C-alpha positions as a Markdown table, in Angstrom:
| # | Residue | x | y | z |
|---|---|---|---|---|
| 1 | Met | -201.4 | 78.7 | 14.1 |
| 2 | Thr | -203.8 | 75.8 | 13.9 |
| 3 | Ser | -206.2 | 74.7 | 11.2 |
| 4 | Ser | -209.9 | 73.9 | 11.6 |
| 5 | Arg | -209.8 | 71.3 | 8.8 |
| 6 | Cys | -208.3 | 67.9 | 9.6 |
| 7 | Ser | -206.1 | 66.4 | 6.9 |
| 8 | His | -204.4 | 63.1 | 6.1 |
| 9 | Val | -201.0 | 63.3 | 4.5 |
| 10 | Val | -199.2 | 60.3 | 3.1 |
| 11 | Leu | -195.4 | 60.8 | 2.7 |
| 12 | Ile | -193.6 | 58.7 | 0.1 |
| 13 | Leu | -189.8 | 58.7 | 0.7 |
| 14 | Asp | -187.4 | 57.6 | -2.0 |
| 15 | Leu | -184.8 | 55.6 | 0.0 |
| 16 | Cys | -182.4 | 54.5 | -2.7 |
| 17 | Pro | -179.1 | 55.7 | -1.1 |
| 18 | Ser | -178.0 | 58.0 | -3.8 |
| 19 | Arg | -175.1 | 60.4 | -3.3 |
| 20 | Ala | -177.6 | 63.2 | -2.6 |
| 21 | Ile | -178.9 | 61.4 | 0.5 |
| 22 | Ile | -175.6 | 60.0 | 1.8 |
| 23 | Asp | -173.9 | 63.4 | 1.8 |
| 24 | Cys | -176.5 | 65.0 | 4.1 |
| 25 | Leu | -178.4 | 62.0 | 5.4 |
| 26 | Glu | -178.8 | 63.3 | 9.0 |
| 27 | His | -180.1 | 66.7 | 7.9 |
| 28 | Trp | -182.4 | 65.2 | 5.3 |
| 29 | Leu | -183.9 | 62.8 | 7.9 |
| 30 | Asn | -184.3 | 65.6 | 10.5 |
| 31 | Ser | -186.1 | 67.8 | 7.9 |
| 32 | Val | -188.6 | 65.0 | 7.1 |
| 33 | Ile | -189.3 | 64.4 | 10.8 |
| 34 | Ala | -189.8 | 68.1 | 11.5 |
| 35 | Phe | -192.2 | 68.5 | 8.7 |
| 36 | Ala | -194.2 | 65.4 | 9.8 |
| 37 | Asn | -194.5 | 66.7 | 13.4 |
| 38 | Thr | -195.5 | 70.1 | 12.2 |
| 39 | His | -198.3 | 68.7 | 10.2 |
| 40 | Leu | -199.6 | 66.8 | 13.2 |
| 41 | Leu | -199.2 | 70.0 | 15.4 |
| 42 | Leu | -201.6 | 72.0 | 13.1 |
| 43 | Asn | -204.6 | 70.0 | 14.1 |
| 44 | Glu | -205.0 | 67.3 | 16.8 |
| 45 | Lys | -207.1 | 65.3 | 14.3 |
| 46 | Asn | -204.5 | 65.4 | 11.5 |
| 47 | Ala | -203.1 | 62.0 | 10.5 |
| 48 | Leu | -199.8 | 61.0 | 8.9 |
| 49 | Thr | -198.7 | 57.9 | 7.0 |
| 50 | Val | -195.1 | 57.4 | 5.9 |
| 51 | Ile | -194.2 | 54.9 | 3.2 |
| 52 | Gly | -190.6 | 54.1 | 2.4 |
| 53 | Cys | -189.7 | 52.8 | -1.0 |
| 54 | His | -186.5 | 51.6 | -2.7 |
| 55 | Ala | -185.9 | 49.5 | -5.8 |
| 56 | Asp | -186.9 | 46.2 | -4.2 |
| 57 | Ala | -189.7 | 47.0 | -1.8 |
| 58 | Asn | -192.3 | 49.4 | -0.4 |
| 59 | Arg | -193.3 | 49.5 | 3.3 |
| 60 | Val | -195.3 | 51.6 | 5.7 |
| 61 | Ile | -192.8 | 52.8 | 8.3 |
| 62 | His | -195.3 | 55.0 | 10.2 |
| 63 | Pro | -197.4 | 54.2 | 12.0 |
| 64 | Asn | -195.5 | 51.3 | 13.6 |
| 65 | Lys | -197.4 | 49.2 | 16.1 |
| 66 | Arg | -194.2 | 48.0 | 17.8 |
| 67 | Ile | -193.0 | 51.5 | 18.4 |
| 68 | Gln | -196.5 | 52.7 | 19.4 |
| 69 | Glu | -196.4 | 50.4 | 22.4 |
| 70 | Met | -193.2 | 52.0 | 23.6 |
| 71 | Phe | -194.9 | 55.4 | 24.1 |
| 72 | Pro | -198.1 | 55.9 | 26.1 |
| 73 | Arg | -200.8 | 58.1 | 24.4 |
| 74 | Asp | -201.3 | 60.5 | 27.4 |
| 75 | Ser | -199.8 | 63.6 | 25.7 |
| 76 | Gln | -198.9 | 65.1 | 22.4 |
| 77 | His | -195.3 | 65.1 | 23.3 |
| 78 | His | -195.2 | 61.3 | 23.2 |
| 79 | Ser | -196.8 | 61.2 | 19.8 |
| 80 | Phe | -194.0 | 63.4 | 18.5 |
| 81 | Leu | -191.5 | 60.9 | 19.9 |
| 82 | Glu | -193.4 | 58.1 | 18.3 |
| 83 | Val | -193.2 | 59.7 | 14.9 |
| 84 | Thr | -189.5 | 60.5 | 15.3 |
| 85 | Glu | -188.6 | 56.9 | 16.3 |
| 86 | Ser | -190.7 | 55.2 | 13.7 |
| 87 | Ile | -189.5 | 57.3 | 10.8 |
| 88 | Ser | -185.9 | 57.1 | 11.9 |
| 89 | Ala | -185.9 | 53.3 | 12.4 |
| 90 | Gly | -187.9 | 52.7 | 9.2 |
| 91 | Ile | -185.6 | 54.7 | 7.0 |
| 92 | Lys | -182.4 | 53.2 | 8.4 |
| 93 | Ser | -183.8 | 49.7 | 8.2 |
| 94 | Met | -184.9 | 50.0 | 4.6 |
| 95 | Met | -181.7 | 51.7 | 3.5 |
| 96 | Asn | -179.7 | 48.8 | 5.0 |
| 97 | Glu | -182.0 | 46.4 | 3.3 |
| 98 | Trp | -181.4 | 48.0 | 0.0 |
| 99 | Arg | -177.6 | 47.9 | 0.4 |
| 100 | Thr | -177.8 | 44.2 | 1.2 |
| 101 | Thr | -179.9 | 43.5 | -1.9 |
| 102 | Leu | -177.6 | 45.6 | -4.0 |
| 103 | Ser | -174.6 | 43.6 | -2.8 |
| 104 | Gln | -176.3 | 40.3 | -3.8 |
| 105 | Lys | -177.8 | 41.5 | -7.1 |
| 106 | His | -176.0 | 43.5 | -9.6 |
| 107 | His | -178.7 | 45.0 | -11.8 |
| 108 | Ser | -179.3 | 48.5 | -13.1 |
| 109 | Asn | -183.0 | 48.4 | -12.2 |
| 110 | Leu | -182.0 | 48.4 | -8.5 |
| 111 | Phe | -181.3 | 52.1 | -8.7 |
| 112 | Glu | -184.9 | 53.0 | -9.7 |
| 113 | Pro | -187.2 | 53.3 | -6.7 |
| 114 | Leu | -190.7 | 51.7 | -6.9 |
| 115 | Ile | -192.5 | 54.9 | -6.4 |
| 116 | Ser | -195.5 | 53.8 | -8.5 |
| 117 | Gly | -196.1 | 50.9 | -6.1 |
| 118 | Ala | -195.8 | 53.2 | -3.1 |
| 119 | Leu | -198.3 | 55.6 | -4.7 |
| 120 | Ser | -200.8 | 52.7 | -5.2 |
| 121 | Leu | -200.3 | 51.7 | -1.5 |
| 122 | Ser | -200.9 | 55.3 | -0.4 |
| 123 | Leu | -204.2 | 55.6 | -2.3 |
| 124 | Cys | -205.4 | 52.4 | -0.6 |
| 125 | His | -204.6 | 53.9 | 2.8 |
| 126 | Ile | -206.4 | 57.1 | 1.9 |
| 127 | Asn | -209.5 | 55.4 | 0.5 |
| 128 | Arg | -209.8 | 53.2 | 3.6 |
| 129 | Arg | -209.8 | 56.3 | 5.9 |
| 130 | Lys | -211.4 | 58.9 | 3.6 |
| 131 | Ser | -214.5 | 59.4 | 5.8 |
| 132 | Glu | -212.3 | 60.5 | 8.8 |
| 133 | Phe | -210.8 | 63.6 | 7.2 |
| 134 | Asp | -211.8 | 66.7 | 5.3 |
| 135 | Ser | -209.0 | 66.2 | 2.8 |
| 136 | Ser | -206.2 | 63.9 | 1.9 |
| 137 | Arg | -203.0 | 64.3 | -0.1 |
| 138 | Val | -199.8 | 62.5 | -1.2 |
| 139 | Met | -196.4 | 64.0 | -1.0 |
| 140 | Ile | -193.4 | 62.3 | -2.8 |
| 141 | Ile | -189.9 | 63.3 | -1.6 |
| 142 | Thr | -187.1 | 62.1 | -3.8 |
| 143 | Pro | -183.5 | 63.4 | -3.8 |
| 144 | Ser | -182.9 | 61.9 | -7.3 |
| 145 | Leu | -182.3 | 64.1 | -10.2 |
| 146 | Asp | -185.6 | 64.1 | -12.1 |
| 147 | His | -185.3 | 63.9 | -15.9 |
| 148 | Pro | -187.5 | 62.8 | -18.9 |
| 149 | Phe | -186.4 | 59.2 | -18.7 |
| 150 | Phe | -186.6 | 58.8 | -14.9 |
| 151 | Leu | -189.1 | 56.1 | -13.9 |
| 152 | Thr | -190.4 | 55.6 | -17.5 |
| 153 | Ser | -190.4 | 51.8 | -16.9 |
| 154 | Gln | -193.3 | 52.4 | -14.5 |
| 155 | Tyr | -195.2 | 54.6 | -16.9 |
| 156 | Met | -198.5 | 52.7 | -17.1 |
| 157 | His | -198.7 | 52.1 | -13.4 |
| 158 | Phe | -198.1 | 55.8 | -12.8 |
| 159 | Met | -200.8 | 56.9 | -15.2 |
| 160 | Asn | -203.3 | 54.6 | -13.5 |
| 161 | Cys | -202.4 | 56.1 | -10.1 |
| 162 | Phe | -202.5 | 59.7 | -11.4 |
| 163 | Phe | -206.0 | 59.5 | -12.8 |
| 164 | Thr | -207.2 | 57.5 | -9.8 |
| 165 | Ser | -205.9 | 60.3 | -7.6 |
| 166 | Gln | -207.7 | 62.9 | -9.8 |
| 167 | Lys | -211.0 | 61.0 | -9.4 |
| 168 | Met | -210.5 | 60.7 | -5.7 |
| 169 | Gln | -209.6 | 64.4 | -5.5 |
| 170 | Val | -206.3 | 63.5 | -3.9 |
| 171 | Met | -203.6 | 66.1 | -4.6 |
| 172 | Ile | -200.0 | 64.8 | -5.3 |
| 173 | Asp | -197.0 | 67.0 | -4.4 |
| 174 | Val | -193.5 | 66.2 | -5.5 |
| 175 | Thr | -190.2 | 67.4 | -4.0 |
| 176 | Thr | -187.1 | 66.6 | -5.9 |
| 177 | Ala | -183.5 | 67.6 | -6.3 |
| 178 | Asn | -182.4 | 70.5 | -8.4 |
| 179 | Thr | -183.1 | 69.9 | -12.1 |
| 180 | Glu | -181.8 | 73.1 | -13.7 |
| 181 | Ala | -179.4 | 71.1 | -15.8 |
| 182 | Gln | -182.1 | 68.7 | -16.9 |
| 183 | Asp | -185.2 | 69.0 | -19.1 |
| 184 | Ser | -187.8 | 67.9 | -16.7 |
| 185 | Ser | -190.8 | 69.4 | -18.4 |
| 186 | Asn | -191.8 | 65.9 | -19.6 |
| 187 | Ser | -191.0 | 64.0 | -16.5 |
| 188 | Ile | -193.6 | 61.6 | -15.1 |
| 189 | Leu | -193.5 | 63.2 | -11.6 |
| 190 | Arg | -194.2 | 66.6 | -13.0 |
| 191 | Gln | -197.2 | 65.2 | -14.9 |
| 192 | Ala | -198.5 | 63.9 | -11.6 |
| 193 | Cys | -198.7 | 67.4 | -10.1 |
| 194 | Asp | -200.2 | 68.8 | -13.3 |
| 195 | Ile | -203.0 | 66.2 | -13.4 |
| 196 | Thr | -203.9 | 66.3 | -9.7 |
| 197 | Gly | -203.4 | 70.0 | -9.1 |
| 198 | Gly | -200.4 | 69.6 | -6.8 |
| 199 | Thr | -197.1 | 71.5 | -6.6 |
| 200 | Tyr | -193.8 | 70.4 | -8.2 |
| 201 | Leu | -190.9 | 71.7 | -6.1 |
| 202 | Cys | -187.3 | 71.6 | -7.0 |
| 203 | Val | -184.9 | 72.0 | -4.1 |
| 204 | Pro | -181.6 | 73.4 | -5.3 |
| 205 | Asn | -179.9 | 72.8 | -1.9 |
| 206 | Gln | -180.8 | 69.7 | 0.1 |
| 207 | Lys | -179.7 | 71.5 | 3.3 |
| 208 | Ala | -182.6 | 73.9 | 2.8 |
| 209 | Leu | -185.1 | 71.1 | 2.4 |
| 210 | Leu | -187.0 | 71.9 | 5.6 |
| 211 | Gln | -187.5 | 75.6 | 4.6 |
| 212 | Tyr | -189.0 | 74.6 | 1.3 |
| 213 | Leu | -191.3 | 72.0 | 2.8 |
| 214 | Met | -192.6 | 74.3 | 5.5 |
| 215 | Trp | -193.3 | 77.3 | 3.3 |
| 216 | Val | -194.5 | 75.6 | 0.1 |
| 217 | Leu | -195.9 | 72.2 | 0.9 |
| 218 | Leu | -197.2 | 72.3 | 4.5 |
| 219 | Pro | -200.3 | 74.4 | 3.6 |
| 220 | Asp | -203.3 | 72.4 | 2.3 |
| 221 | Lys | -204.9 | 73.0 | -1.1 |
| 222 | Glu | -207.4 | 75.6 | 0.2 |
| 223 | Ser | -204.6 | 77.7 | 2.0 |
| 224 | Arg | -202.3 | 77.7 | -1.1 |
| 225 | Ser | -204.8 | 79.8 | -3.1 |
| 226 | Ser | -203.7 | 82.7 | -0.8 |
| 227 | Leu | -200.0 | 82.1 | -1.1 |
| 228 | Val | -197.5 | 83.1 | -3.8 |
| 229 | Leu | -196.1 | 79.7 | -4.8 |
| 230 | Pro | -193.3 | 78.9 | -7.3 |
| 231 | Gln | -194.4 | 79.6 | -10.9 |
| 232 | Lys | -195.6 | 76.5 | -12.7 |
| 233 | Val | -194.0 | 75.7 | -16.0 |
| 234 | Ala | -195.6 | 74.2 | -19.1 |
| 235 | Val | -195.8 | 70.4 | -18.7 |
| 236 | Gly | -195.2 | 68.1 | -21.6 |
| 237 | Ser | -197.4 | 65.1 | -21.9 |
| 238 | Arg | -195.3 | 62.8 | -24.0 |
| 239 | Ala | -195.9 | 59.1 | -23.4 |
| 240 | Ala | -193.2 | 56.4 | -22.9 |
| 241 | Cys | -193.3 | 53.6 | -25.4 |
| 242 | Phe | -193.8 | 50.1 | -23.9 |
| 243 | Cys | -191.1 | 48.5 | -26.1 |
| 244 | His | -188.1 | 50.7 | -25.3 |
| 245 | Arg | -189.4 | 52.9 | -22.4 |
| 246 | Thr | -188.4 | 56.1 | -24.2 |
| 247 | Leu | -190.5 | 59.2 | -24.6 |
| 248 | Ile | -192.1 | 59.7 | -28.0 |
| 249 | Asp | -194.1 | 62.4 | -29.8 |
| 250 | Ile | -195.8 | 60.1 | -32.4 |
| 251 | Gly | -196.4 | 56.4 | -32.0 |
| 252 | Tyr | -198.8 | 53.5 | -32.4 |
| 253 | Val | -201.5 | 52.8 | -29.8 |
| 254 | Cys | -203.1 | 49.4 | -29.2 |
| 255 | Ser | -206.9 | 49.8 | -29.6 |
| 256 | Val | -207.5 | 47.2 | -26.8 |
| 257 | Cys | -205.2 | 47.9 | -23.9 |
| 258 | Leu | -204.0 | 51.4 | -25.1 |
| 259 | Ser | -200.3 | 50.4 | -24.9 |
| 260 | Val | -198.0 | 52.8 | -26.8 |
| 261 | Phe | -195.3 | 51.7 | -29.2 |
| 262 | Cys | -192.7 | 53.6 | -31.2 |
| 263 | Ser | -192.8 | 51.3 | -34.2 |
| 264 | Phe | -195.5 | 49.2 | -35.8 |
| 265 | Ser | -196.0 | 45.5 | -34.8 |
| 266 | Pro | -198.8 | 43.2 | -36.0 |
| 267 | Ile | -199.2 | 41.8 | -32.5 |
| 268 | Cys | -199.5 | 43.8 | -29.2 |
| 269 | Ser | -196.7 | 42.7 | -26.9 |
| 270 | Thr | -198.8 | 43.7 | -23.9 |
| 271 | Cys | -202.2 | 42.0 | -24.4 |
| 272 | Ser | -201.2 | 39.7 | -27.5 |
| 273 | Thr | -204.0 | 41.2 | -29.6 |
| 274 | Ile | -203.5 | 40.5 | -33.3 |
| 275 | Phe | -204.3 | 43.5 | -35.4 |
| 276 | Lys | -206.5 | 43.0 | -38.4 |
| 277 | Leu | -205.2 | 45.2 | -41.2 |
| 278 | Gly | -207.5 | 46.3 | -44.0 |
| 279 | Pro | -206.8 | 45.7 | -47.7 |
| 280 | Val | -203.7 | 47.4 | -49.0 |
| 281 | Pro | -204.8 | 50.1 | -51.4 |
| 282 | Ile | -203.9 | 49.4 | -55.0 |
| 283 | Pro | -202.8 | 52.5 | -56.9 |
| 284 | Ser | -204.9 | 53.2 | -60.0 |
| 285 | Ser | -203.5 | 53.3 | -63.5 |
| 286 | Lys | -203.5 | 57.1 | -63.6 |
| 287 | Thr | -201.4 | 57.2 | -60.5 |
| 288 | Leu | -198.9 | 54.7 | -62.0 |
| 289 | Asn | -198.7 | 56.7 | -65.2 |
| 290 | Lys | -198.0 | 59.9 | -63.2 |
| 291 | Thr | -195.3 | 58.2 | -61.2 |
| 292 | Arg | -193.6 | 56.8 | -64.3 |
| 293 | Gly | -193.9 | 60.2 | -66.0 |
């Protein structure tokens, strides 16, 4: 079955080699490639951009000019080979790059992928080619266990991207590992789907990734209205404080840059604004007498 509407899909792949990827790397890679080729098969005008990201870099791995020159554009069969080769080579190259960086630098932040940067890059690609397609969307695939504190250090960057996507009418879908043991209702990635109207998909078994992608995330926004999709859960909207990167219910907000803090400070650590506090109220004599009594 083909679609009359042409679509541009940007795949963002989390390539930090966690145990979830290493245990089933070949199957995970084949599932991503099969999904990408199926999207292109639905319409000859469909386009695909694949961005790989790890904790030290973001890079467009498809299309790849060097690999494009290896396959002549005289048939659809060769375009499938091009997608397969570019995604495979790009993923393996970036994972090896990440391992090399990890061996040279021992830092906990190297285990947190720069998904916010990849999302910014994807919106730039979509905006540049928006006149060529009827619709565009972003799909984030991460095998990491999503939880409330995952990626909170990139909170401000994510929020800017989410509301930019909403304004551009770009839907964000997220596919992540099983989170039944985690409270992910307040996760940043779940907020992305809620704000942009996308689908948040938990895959309990990485070996079944392709089935989930094909049946839930392959259809575009218009087609999903006719499908029975996984039930959406209530999404929490707690913000992450800029001082400790933890989620809070009540905090202090800078009136200039809108940074959020869990405790009061006379100077904003983000924009260096000095807050002018009003006069401290002096209790009246009646209030003092009542307190003493």
